KOLGUTI-688395 format. One line per field, with one value per atom (N, C-alpha, C): residue number from 1; residue in one letter; atom name; z, y, x. Coordinates in pm, whole numbers. Example, Ala and Ser with C-alpha at 12.3 -4.5 7.8 and 13.67 -1.06 7.14 Angstrom:
REM residues 2
k <- (1|1|1|2|2|2)
r <- (a|a|a|s|s|s)
a <- (N|CA|C|N|CA|C)
Z <- (780|780|780|708|714|787)
Y <- (-569|-450|-330|-225|-106|3)
X <- (1319|1230|1320|1285|1367|1290)
END
This chain:
REM residues 227
k <- (1|1|1|2|2|2|3|3|3|4|4|4|5|5|5|6|6|6|7|7|7|8|8|8|9|9|9|10|10|10|11|11|11|12|12|12|13|13|13|14|14|14|15|15|15|16|16|16|17|17|17|18|18|18|19|19|19|20|20|20|21|21|21|22|22|22|23|23|23|24|24|24|25|25|25|26|26|26|27|27|27|28|28|28|29|29|29|30|30|30|31|31|31|32|32|32|33|33|33|34|34|34|35|35|35|36|36|36|37|37|37|38|38|38|39|39|39|40|40|40|41|41|41|42|42|42|43|43|43|44|44|44|45|45|45|46|46|46|47|47|47|48|48|48|49|49|49|50|50|50|51|51|51|52|52|52|53|53|53|54|54|54|55|55|55|56|56|56|57|57|57|58|58|58|59|59|59|60|60|60|61|61|61|62|62|62|63|63|63|64|64|64|65|65|65|66|66|66|67|67|67|68|68|68|69|69|69|70|70|70|71|71|71|72|72|72|73|73|73|74|74|74|75|75|75|76|76|76|77|77|77|78|78|78|79|79|79|80|80|80|81|81|81|82|82|82|83|83|83|84|84|84|85|85|85|86|86|86|87|87|87|88|88|88|89|89|89|90|90|90|91|91|91|92|92|92|93|93|93|94|94|94|95|95|95|96|96|96|97|97|97|98|98|98|99|99|99|100|100|100|101|101|101|102|102|102|103|103|103|104|104|104|105|105|105|106|106|106|107|107|107|108|108|108|109|109|109|110|110|110|111|111|111|112|112|112|113|113|113|114|114|114|115|115|115|116|116|116|117|117|117|118|118|118|119|119|119|120|120|120|121|121|121|122|122|122|123|123|123|124|124|124|125|125|125|126|126|126|127|127|127|128|128|128|129|129|129|130|130|130|131|131|131|132|132|132|133|133|133|134|134|134|135|135|135|136|136|136|137|137|137|138|138|138|139|139|139|140|140|140|141|141|141|142|142|142|143|143|143|144|144|144|145|145|145|146|146|146|147|147|147|148|148|148|149|149|149|150|150|150|151|151|151|152|152|152|153|153|153|154|154|154|155|155|155|156|156|156|157|157|157|158|158|158|159|159|159|160|160|160|161|161|161|162|162|162|163|163|163|164|164|164|165|165|165|166|166|166|167|167|167|168|168|168|169|169|169|170|170|170|171|171|171|172|172|172|173|173|173|174|174|174|175|175|175|176|176|176|177|177|177|178|178|178|179|179|179|180|180|180|181|181|181|182|182|182|183|183|183|184|184|184|185|185|185|186|186|186|187|187|187|188|188|188|189|189|189|190|190|190|191|191|191|192|192|192|193|193|193|194|194|194|195|195|195|196|196|196|197|197|197|198|198|198|199|199|199|200|200|200|201|201|201|202|202|202|203|203|203|204|204|204|205|205|205|206|206|206|207|207|207|208|208|208|209|209|209|210|210|210|211|211|211|212|212|212|213|213|213|214|214|214|215|215|215|216|216|216|217|217|217|218|218|218|219|219|219|220|220|220|221|221|221|222|222|222|223|223|223|224|224|224|225|225|225|226|226|226|227|227|227)
r <- (m|m|m|t|t|t|g|g|g|v|v|v|q|q|q|t|t|t|c|c|c|a|a|a|l|l|l|p|p|p|i|i|i|c|c|c|f|f|f|p|p|p|v|v|v|t|t|t|i|i|i|e|e|e|k|k|k|q|q|q|t|t|t|n|n|n|h|h|h|a|a|a|t|t|t|t|t|t|k|k|k|q|q|q|k|k|k|l|l|l|t|t|t|e|e|e|e|e|e|r|r|r|a|a|a|n|n|n|h|h|h|t|t|t|n|n|n|t|t|t|t|t|t|q|q|q|e|e|e|l|l|l|r|r|r|q|q|q|t|t|t|n|n|n|n|n|n|n|n|n|n|n|n|n|n|n|h|h|h|l|l|l|t|t|t|t|t|t|e|e|e|e|e|e|k|k|k|q|q|q|p|p|p|t|t|t|t|t|t|q|q|q|s|s|s|v|v|v|n|n|n|t|t|t|p|p|p|e|e|e|n|n|n|s|s|s|a|a|a|v|v|v|s|s|s|q|q|q|p|p|p|t|t|t|t|t|t|k|k|k|t|t|t|p|p|p|q|q|q|e|e|e|i|i|i|e|e|e|p|p|p|v|v|v|t|t|t|s|s|s|t|t|t|k|k|k|p|p|p|p|p|p|r|r|r|e|e|e|l|l|l|s|s|s|y|y|y|a|a|a|e|e|e|q|q|q|s|s|s|l|l|l|v|v|v|e|e|e|d|d|d|y|y|y|n|n|n|t|t|t|n|n|n|r|r|r|e|e|e|a|a|a|y|y|y|t|t|t|g|g|g|h|h|h|k|k|k|y|y|y|k|k|k|n|n|n|h|h|h|l|l|l|l|l|l|t|t|t|e|e|e|t|t|t|a|a|a|e|e|e|s|s|s|m|m|m|n|n|n|n|n|n|r|r|r|r|r|r|l|l|l|g|g|g|l|l|l|s|s|s|n|n|n|p|p|p|p|p|p|c|c|c|f|f|f|g|g|g|l|l|l|t|t|t|h|h|h|n|n|n|g|g|g|n|n|n|y|y|y|i|i|i|v|v|v|v|v|v|q|q|q|a|a|a|n|n|n|n|n|n|t|t|t|k|k|k|l|l|l|l|l|l|i|i|i|p|p|p|k|k|k|s|s|s|d|d|d|l|l|l|k|k|k|i|i|i|n|n|n|e|e|e|h|h|h|n|n|n|l|l|l|g|g|g|s|s|s|m|m|m|e|e|e|a|a|a|y|y|y|f|f|f|e|e|e|l|l|l|s|s|s|p|p|p|n|n|n|t|t|t|k|k|k|q|q|q|l|l|l|v|v|v|g|g|g|s|s|s|g|g|g|k|k|k|k|k|k|l|l|l|r|r|r|i|i|i|q|q|q|l|l|l|e|e|e|a|a|a|p|p|p|a|a|a|v|v|v|l|l|l|d|d|d|a|a|a|t|t|t|n|n|n|t|t|t|l|l|l|v|v|v|t|t|t|k|k|k|g|g|g|r|r|r|f|f|f|t|t|t|l|l|l|v|v|v|p|p|p|h|h|h)
a <- (N|CA|C|N|CA|C|N|CA|C|N|CA|C|N|CA|C|N|CA|C|N|CA|C|N|CA|C|N|CA|C|N|CA|C|N|CA|C|N|CA|C|N|CA|C|N|CA|C|N|CA|C|N|CA|C|N|CA|C|N|CA|C|N|CA|C|N|CA|C|N|CA|C|N|CA|C|N|CA|C|N|CA|C|N|CA|C|N|CA|C|N|CA|C|N|CA|C|N|CA|C|N|CA|C|N|CA|C|N|CA|C|N|CA|C|N|CA|C|N|CA|C|N|CA|C|N|CA|C|N|CA|C|N|CA|C|N|CA|C|N|CA|C|N|CA|C|N|CA|C|N|CA|C|N|CA|C|N|CA|C|N|CA|C|N|CA|C|N|CA|C|N|CA|C|N|CA|C|N|CA|C|N|CA|C|N|CA|C|N|CA|C|N|CA|C|N|CA|C|N|CA|C|N|CA|C|N|CA|C|N|CA|C|N|CA|C|N|CA|C|N|CA|C|N|CA|C|N|CA|C|N|CA|C|N|CA|C|N|CA|C|N|CA|C|N|CA|C|N|CA|C|N|CA|C|N|CA|C|N|CA|C|N|CA|C|N|CA|C|N|CA|C|N|CA|C|N|CA|C|N|CA|C|N|CA|C|N|CA|C|N|CA|C|N|CA|C|N|CA|C|N|CA|C|N|CA|C|N|CA|C|N|CA|C|N|CA|C|N|CA|C|N|CA|C|N|CA|C|N|CA|C|N|CA|C|N|CA|C|N|CA|C|N|CA|C|N|CA|C|N|CA|C|N|CA|C|N|CA|C|N|CA|C|N|CA|C|N|CA|C|N|CA|C|N|CA|C|N|CA|C|N|CA|C|N|CA|C|N|CA|C|N|CA|C|N|CA|C|N|CA|C|N|CA|C|N|CA|C|N|CA|C|N|CA|C|N|CA|C|N|CA|C|N|CA|C|N|CA|C|N|CA|C|N|CA|C|N|CA|C|N|CA|C|N|CA|C|N|CA|C|N|CA|C|N|CA|C|N|CA|C|N|CA|C|N|CA|C|N|CA|C|N|CA|C|N|CA|C|N|CA|C|N|CA|C|N|CA|C|N|CA|C|N|CA|C|N|CA|C|N|CA|C|N|CA|C|N|CA|C|N|CA|C|N|CA|C|N|CA|C|N|CA|C|N|CA|C|N|CA|C|N|CA|C|N|CA|C|N|CA|C|N|CA|C|N|CA|C|N|CA|C|N|CA|C|N|CA|C|N|CA|C|N|CA|C|N|CA|C|N|CA|C|N|CA|C|N|CA|C|N|CA|C|N|CA|C|N|CA|C|N|CA|C|N|CA|C|N|CA|C|N|CA|C|N|CA|C|N|CA|C|N|CA|C|N|CA|C|N|CA|C|N|CA|C|N|CA|C|N|CA|C|N|CA|C|N|CA|C|N|CA|C|N|CA|C|N|CA|C|N|CA|C|N|CA|C|N|CA|C|N|CA|C|N|CA|C|N|CA|C|N|CA|C|N|CA|C|N|CA|C|N|CA|C|N|CA|C|N|CA|C|N|CA|C|N|CA|C|N|CA|C|N|CA|C|N|CA|C|N|CA|C|N|CA|C|N|CA|C|N|CA|C|N|CA|C|N|CA|C|N|CA|C|N|CA|C|N|CA|C|N|CA|C|N|CA|C|N|CA|C|N|CA|C|N|CA|C|N|CA|C|N|CA|C|N|CA|C|N|CA|C|N|CA|C|N|CA|C|N|CA|C|N|CA|C|N|CA|C|N|CA|C)
Z <- (9554|9487|9576|9702|9795|9783|9771|9760|9656|9537|9407|9415|9473|9490|9591|9681|9790|9722|9626|9570|9453|9401|9286|9340|9459|9507|9532|9610|9637|9512|9411|9289|9205|9210|9114|9183|9303|9385|9370|9393|9398|9247|9149|9007|8990|9033|9015|9085|9199|9296|9219|9168|9101|8980|8905|8790|8807|8918|8962|9017|9091|9127|9017|8909|8805|8740|8712|8638|8716|8844|8918|8912|8922|8902|8779|8672|8533|8536|8576|8564|8639|8750|8840|8761|8698|8609|8499|8430|8317|8381|8496|8546|8576|8636|8661|8538|8423|8313|8249|8261|8201|8274|8414|8494|8467|8447|8410|8285|8183|8054|8055|8143|8158|8205|8319|8372|8288|8196|8084|8004|7964|7851|7910|8029|8105|8122|8146|8166|8021|7908|7784|7744|7770|7744|7829|7953|8028|7978|7945|7878|7742|7660|7540|7574|7655|7703|7758|7845|7891|7771|7677|7565|7486|7455|7391|7449|7579|7657|7645|7667|7659|7515|7418|7276|7252|7307|7288|7353|7483|7552|7484|7428|7338|7229|7164|7042|7066|7170|7201|7214|7291|7285|7136|7066|6923|6842|6863|6779|6824|6966|7012|6975|6976|6939|6792|6711|6572|6559|6617|6598|6683|6782|6860|6808|6761|6701|6773|6903|6978|7002|6992|7000|6874|6766|6630|6601|6542|6492|6347|6275|6141|6094|6008|5954|5850|5859|5777|5681|5547|5452|5484|5481|5525|5390|5387|5269|5305|5249|5285|5249|5331|5319|5220|5150|5048|5117|5246|5312|5336|5346|5363|5238|5109|4986|4958|4922|4894|4744|4714|4577|4493|4370|4273|4217|4221|4172|4083|3979|3877|3949|3917|3977|3883|3759|3655|3677|3715|3735|3641|3666|3557|3490|3359|3294|3325|3321|3369|3238|3285|3189|3171|3060|3010|3073|3070|3116|3042|2903|2822|2859|2886|2912|3060|3159|3278|3286|3199|3189|3125|3027|2958|3039|3136|3218|3331|3385|3485|3427|3320|3244|3216|3159|3117|3244|3350|3478|3546|3533|3606|3517|3365|3285|3166|3219|3121|3010|3023|2921|2794|2829|2711|2614|2658|2580|2544|2508|2460|2306|2249|2109|2027|2074|2007|1995|2099|2105|2014|1987|1914|1790|1731|1606|1497|1489|1377|1406|1526|1586|1627|1591|1636|1556|1630|1567|1596|1509|1537|1478|1524|1473|1335|1245|1107|1109|1009|989|965|898|859|998|1067|1197|1293|1307|1398|1348|1213|1169|1188|1191|1210|1354|1445|1593|1626|1562|1587|1529|1436|1382|1472|1562|1653|1598|1515|1464|1558|1573|1659|1612|1496|1453|1548|1580|1671|1603|1689|1625|1558|1449|1366|1366|1367|1354|1251|1226|1118|1146|1097|1117|1075|1172|1143|1227|1184|1243|1382|1387|1504|1579|1584|1652|1822|1885|2037|2094|2020|2075|2000|2099|2039|2027|1927|1908|1937|2035|2073|2047|1970|1931|2030|2101|2211|2162|2124|2059|1938|1945|1829|1851|1950|1994|1979|1932|1923|2035|2097|2214|2199|2240|2218|2359|2366|2496|2446|2538|2506|2525|2443|2472|2600|2674|2812|2817|2710|2709|2655|2643|2593|2689|2642|2708|2706|2822|2817|2841|2769|2785|2732|2762|2739|2579|2489|2354|2320|2368|2333|2430|2536|2652|2585|2504|2446|2358|2282|2194|2287|2384|2476|2543|2574|2635|2541|2414|2309|2312|2358|2346|2487|2599|2739|2836|2945|3045|3140|3184|3271|3408|3491|3649|3655|3743|3751|3766|3822|3855|3747|3632|3523|3477|3437|3390|3487|3623|3716|3719|3719|3726|3602|3497|3367|3381|3432|3448|3558|3642|3758|3734|3606|3574|3635|3709|3755|3669|3683|3601|3623|3528|3553|3472|3508|3429|3432|3321|3306|3384|3451|3525|3457|3383|3293|3381|3358|3410|3336|3204|3107|2960|2875|2741|2670|2567|2471|2373|2326|2216|2089|1984|1833|1767|1658|1572|1471|1378|1269|1179|1166|1094|1180|1300|1388|1422|1429|1481|1635|1721|1854|1878|1967|2010|2146|2233|2381|2428|2515|2568|2658|2667|2782|2895|2992|3131|3185|3218|3291|3386|3477|3564|3564|3605|3617|3753|3779|3897|3875|3988|3994|3944|3870|3802|3922)
Y <- (11342|11266|11275|11269|11277|11404|11508|11646|11666|11611|11621|11554|11430|11360|11439|11495|11567|11674|11761|11878|11831|11720|11680|11647|11591|11534|11653|11749|11867|11925|11930|11998|11904|11786|11706|11661|11653|11605|11694|11831|11923|11918|11906|11916|11799|11684|11564|11575|11623|11651|11756|11861|11959|11918|11833|11765|11679|11585|11497|11586|11696|11769|11844|11895|11952|11858|11740|11628|11590|11590|11555|11649|11772|11875|11887|11866|11865|11746|11632|11516|11551|11631|11657|11764|11856|11941|11879|11792|11707|11635|11575|11500|11586|11710|11816|11858|11882|11919|11820|11689|11589|11569|11583|11588|11699|11822|11929|11914|11851|11834|11730|11627|11525|11588|11664|11735|11829|11901|11996|11915|11803|11718|11670|11626|11579|11682|11803|11918|11960|11951|11972|11870|11735|11639|11664|11697|11722|11832|11937|12051|12028|11953|11885|11812|11729|11641|11733|11830|11910|12007|12031|12120|12042|11907|11805|11783|11766|11751|11877|11992|12109|12125|12094|12104|12003|11886|11793|11829|11893|11939|12064|12153|12265|12224|12122|12072|12001|11924|11857|11932|12058|12128|12169|12211|12253|12146|12028|11910|11877|11882|11860|11961|12085|12197|12180|12131|12118|11995|11872|11763|11761|11844|11854|11951|11900|12003|12127|12105|12232|12341|12284|12372|12412|12354|12397|12540|12617|12761|12762|12637|12637|12623|12708|12706|12615|12497|12407|12435|12422|12440|12359|12419|12357|12306|12168|12124|12097|12130|12090|11941|11886|11753|11760|11637|11636|11690|11666|11707|11857|11918|12066|12152|12079|12160|12197|12335|12379|12353|12304|12293|12423|12385|12505|12523|12648|12695|12800|12822|12935|13067|13179|13309|13388|13333|13410|13447|13565|13606|13568|13537|13512|13652|13642|13760|13803|13936|13986|13968|13908|13871|13981|13986|14094|14034|14112|14091|13966|13977|13861|13725|13736|13619|13562|13656|13610|13534|13601|13544|13401|13378|13263|13161|13182|13095|13055|13148|13110|13015|13056|12969|12836|12824|12699|12607|12662|12576|12534|12612|12582|12511|12539|12481|12405|12299|12227|12167|12114|12054|12141|12282|12370|12375|12317|12340|12195|12114|11978|11990|11899|11889|11886|11815|11816|11955|12029|12163|12255|12252|12326|12263|12178|12096|12177|12296|12392|12494|12469|12569|12492|12376|12295|12321|12332|12360|12245|12227|12144|12196|12178|12236|12177|12256|12201|12110|12033|11930|11995|12108|12178|12238|12291|12358|12249|12136|12033|11992|11978|11924|12032|12170|12266|12257|12240|12230|12108|11993|11893|11901|11991|12026|12115|12169|12268|12412|12438|12571|12656|12791|12865|12926|12882|12943|12902|13001|12971|12876|12805|12695|12766|12710|12766|12656|12699|12595|12613|12506|12503|12441|12477|12423|12267|12183|12045|11998|11893|11840|11756|11713|11634|11687|11817|11884|11881|11897|11905|12034|12144|12274|12360|12456|12529|12676|12737|12879|12964|13065|13139|13284|13349|13496|13579|13657|13758|13893|13973|14094|14094|14139|14122|14017|13944|13855|13700|13626|13483|13413|13331|13275|13121|13067|12910|12837|12733|12664|12514|12421|12267|12242|12144|12113|12032|12057|11998|11849|11779|11637|11576|11665|11604|11519|11402|11293|11329|11368|11400|11272|11242|11144|11186|11068|11096|11135|11104|11124|11272|11338|11462|11563|11527|11619|11701|11654|11729|11841|11820|11928|12038|11998|12085|12177|12122|12227|12320|12298|12414|12523|12503|12595|12653|12570|12611|12579|12671|12654|12554|12446|12343|12335|12301|12293|12202|12210|12118|11981|11946|11809|11743|11817|11762|11635|11609|11488|11369|11402|11292|11253|11355|11335|11255|11278|11204|11072|11046|10900|10818|10883|10821|10721|10733|10660|10709|10813|10890|10953|10970|11029|11172|11267|11402|11494|11628|11712|11836|11922|12045|12164|12224|12358|12473|12548|12652|12759|12823|12949|13068|13039|13144|13080|13131|13089|13135|13061|13101|13205|13301|13408|13372|13383|13363|13488|13506|13624|13583|13681|13670|13531|13491|13380|13252|13247|13135|13091|13175|13159|13193|13114|13153|13260|13346|13475|13458|13429|13411|13270|13205|13086|13093|12998|12991|12919|12874|12815|12730|12620|12526|12438|12369|12256|12145|12031|11917|11874|11849|11820|11693|11619|11488|11517|11423|11442|11409)
X <- (25431|25332|25205|25232|25114|25029|25114|25046|24965|25013|24931|24803|24807|24682|24575|24638|24558|24474|24539|24489|24393|24405|24321|24182|24181|24037|23952|23999|23903|23854|23929|23886|23787|23813|23713|23585|23589|23472|23355|23380|23267|23204|23282|23234|23143|23186|23098|22958|22957|22830|22756|22819|22738|22667|22730|22667|22558|22576|22469|22355|22367|22256|22191|22269|22210|22116|22168|22106|21956|21972|21855|21763|21801|21706|21633|21713|21656|21560|21575|21498|21361|21374|21261|21165|21239|21159|21083|21155|21095|20974|20980|20863|20751|20778|20684|20613|20685|20623|20544|20576|20508|20367|20378|20252|20177|20228|20132|20083|20165|20104|19979|20007|19896|19776|19794|19669|19602|19683|19622|19541|19598|19516|19395|19396|19274|19159|19223|19128|19063|19158|19087|18984|19017|18928|18789|18791|18684|18599|18677|18607|18531|18597|18530|18403|18425|18302|18187|18221|18119|18057|18133|18085|17989|18027|17947|17812|17830|17700|17616|17658|17582|17525|17599|17550|17450|17447|17344|17214|17225|17122|17044|17144|17083|16998|17047|16978|16842|16847|16726|16592|16597|16470|16422|16530|16488|16422|16470|16425|16290|16262|16136|16034|16071|15980|15921|16002|15981|15883|15922|15846|15716|15703|15574|15490|15357|15274|15247|15217|15176|15293|15411|15527|15590|15539|15586|15561|15659|15633|15634|15642|15640|15494|15450|15312|15306|15206|15184|15083|15081|14972|14848|14734|14606|14549|14507|14429|14285|14191|14056|14036|13974|13927|13807|13778|13658|13536|13515|13383|13391|13505|13519|13518|13545|13558|13412|13384|13274|13230|13111|13076|13095|13132|13147|13018|12961|12829|12859|12779|12792|12761|12858|12829|12757|12731|12661|12515|12479|12333|12252|12113|12022|11985|11957|11913|11789|11752|11619|11516|11415|11305|11217|11165|11060|10925|10818|10693|10644|10646|10603|10679|10804|10883|10847|10817|10771|10631|10549|10411|10405|10498|10521|10574|10671|10727|10634|10561|10446|10347|10301|10189|10252|10368|10422|10429|10470|10496|10361|10268|10134|10021|10045|9950|10012|10080|10166|10095|9973|9887|9878|9888|9874|9994|10103|10223|10286|10192|10236|10263|10322|10347|10226|10121|9995|9927|9930|9871|9943|10070|10146|10215|10141|10192|10236|10162|10202|10318|10372|10475|10599|10597|10725|10850|10964|11084|11198|11285|11401|11523|11645|11758|11793|11830|11855|11977|11974|12078|12207|12208|12336|12390|12297|12329|12394|12327|12391|12520|12536|12668|12776|12746|12837|12888|12779|12814|12908|12861|12947|13096|13110|13246|13327|13270|13316|13310|13229|13230|13133|13163|13094|12976|12910|12787|12681|12582|12471|12380|12305|12209|12098|12053|11948|11844|11705|11601|11506|11436|11341|11218|11094|10957|10961|10908|10883|10762|10694|10565|10613|10733|10776|10900|10902|11018|10983|11088|11099|11071|11079|11066|10960|10906|10784|10834|10794|10825|10698|10703|10600|10628|10540|10549|10506|10601|10554|10581|10488|10509|10603|10712|10811|10935|10903|11012|10969|11059|11027|11087|11020|11062|11067|11157|11179|11161|11074|11071|11051|11099|11086|10924|10886|10741|10733|10616|10611|10617|10583|10593|10704|10808|10943|11007|11048|11127|11272|11321|11475|11547|11664|11742|11884|11970|12123|12137|12046|12065|12042|11926|11894|11945|12007|12065|12163|12261|12371|12308|12211|12153|12092|12030|11954|12041|12177|12270|12309|12295|12338|12234|12112|11997|11957|11982|11934|12061|12056|12152|12079|12157|12099|12158|12090|12133|12251|12345|12466|12432|12330|12300|12204|12184|12096|12135|12265|12300|12288|12316|12289|12151|12050|11915|11877|11916|11882|11915|12042|12083|12018|11960|11896|11774|11730|11599|11473|11466|11350|11267|11140|11048|11068|11093|11135|11043|11025|10957|11048|11016|11084|11039|11102|11080|11144|11062|11119|11156|11268|11303|11317|11358|11368|11368|11287|11287|11406|11436|11550|11483|11580|11528|11590|11509|11545|11529|11602|11576|11484|11479|11369|11394|11504|11540|11547|11501|11493|11634|11731|11850|11878|11948|11947|12024|11954|12020|12066|11968|12015|11955|12038|12006|11895|11805|11716|11762|11684|11730|11610|11647|11545|11626|11541|11588|11505|11543|11453|11420|11300|11234|11162|11147|11069|10927|10870|10736|10648)
END
């Protein structure tokens, strides 16, 4: 009995020690692996933080360059202020006048008393009622004139051409201005001048031209100047 127990102890004891040793080694390895995993996680977090920090720094200059006018590369559309907008003027050149027309314009502007309604009482014209009615209806028929003793326009025969001019003592107002625009080209500020209440006179630049039936062929042109 004693020999059996003696043999059993040497066999069982080393096995127990080996198991305990293996268990301790395994436990140590698990601890090291956990520590390594923790370190790796911390490194990853630090890397992410660094990346986020770099991304923020990289975005800031871009945002500043867009918001700062002197650094902006984006071209903005320019809009002229009312002071910078150039006034619209007509680009239509004036027609070339004949010698007879030029002579009439010069004499009209320098010798106004000769072109009053009283001086030309037998040569006064006014637009016919039918012609005015057609124009008010929007028809494209040219204005047609007839002789009358109280007309506002004078017909002057120059060689074989009939020239139409306003009588020099014509009073221009808001009521007859619309009709005058149908026979003459007016300066852009004519309406403003008429509404100002100032005393004005006609500065003739070109007479209108009529055909043999006193129908308008070519518009004339004048401006208004202070009397």
